[in-house]
C-alpha positions in Angstrom: -23.7 -0.4 5.5 -21.6 -3.6 5.8 -22.8 -4.6 2.2 -21.5 -1.1 1.0 -18.2 -1.5 2.7 -17.7 -5.0 1.0 -18.7 -3.7 -2.4 -16.3 -1.0 -2.1 -13.5 -3.2 -0.8 -14.2 -5.4 -3.8 -14.1 -2.5 -6.4 -10.9 -1.1 -4.9 -9.3 -4.7 -5.0 -10.5 -5.0 -8.7 -9.2 -1.9 -9.8 -5.8 -2.4 -8.3 -5.3 -5.9 -9.8 -2.2 -6.2 -11.8 -0.9 -2.6 -11.0 2.6 -1.9 -10.1 3.7 -0.9 -6.5 3.5 2.9 -7.3 -0.1 2.5 -8.7 -1.2 0.5 -5.9 0.2 3.0 -3.4 -1.5 5.9 -5.3 -4.9 4.0 -5.2 -4.6 3.5 -1.6 -3.6 6.9 -0.8 -0.2 5.9 0.6 3.0 8.3 0.4 6.1 6.2 0.5 8.0 9.0 1.9 5.7 9.5 4.9 7.4 6.7 6.7 11.0 5.4 7.3 11.8 2.1 5.7 11.5 0.0 9.1 8.2 1.7 9.7 7.0 0.4 6.4 8.3 -3.1 7.2 6.4 -3.0 10.6 3.2 -2.1 8.6 3.6 -5.4 6.7 4.2 -7.4 9.8 0.9 -6.6 11.5 -2.5 -7.8 10.2 -4.2 -4.8 11.9 -2.1 -2.3 10.3 -2.2 -3.6 6.8 -6.1 -3.8 7.3 -6.2 -0.1 8.5 -4.6 0.9 5.2 -6.4 -1.4 3.0 -3.4 -3.6 2.2 -4.9 -6.8 3.6 -7.2 -7.0 0.5 -4.4 -7.4 -1.8 -3.1 -10.7 -3.4 0.3 -11.7 -2.1 2.1 -10.5 -5.4 0.6 -7.0 -5.1 1.4 -6.8 -1.4 5.0 -7.7 -2.4 5.2 -5.1 -5.0 3.7 -2.5 -2.8 6.1 -3.2 0.0 9.1 -3.1 -2.4 7.9 0.3 -3.7 7.2 1.8 -0.3 10.5 0.5 1.2 12.5 1.6 -1.8 11.1 5.3 -1.7 10.7 5.6 2.0 11.8 8.9 3.6 15.2 7.4 4.7 15.9 5.6 1.3 18.3 6.4 -1.2 15.4 7.5 -3.5 12.5 8.8 -1.2 9.4 9.6 -3.5 8.6 13.4 -3.5 4.8 13.9 -2.7 2.7 14.1 -5.7 5.2 12.6 -8.0 
């Protein structure tokens, strides 16, 4: 079971490599408008919250791209992302 999780995590990370913030969010099943800007910022401050969402496996550059996308399109942002768009 642990080996399966490791292989699954590695395949997700490999498929996400070099993707933009939106593509990363889609692959991780994250909806930018599901949280406010401050809530997304708190996710990126806590290792356990990032781990729960699969963000911890990303490179620093991908984390940065993802955070930028999620905060720019959060529910209380100037350009919230509509679900499914």
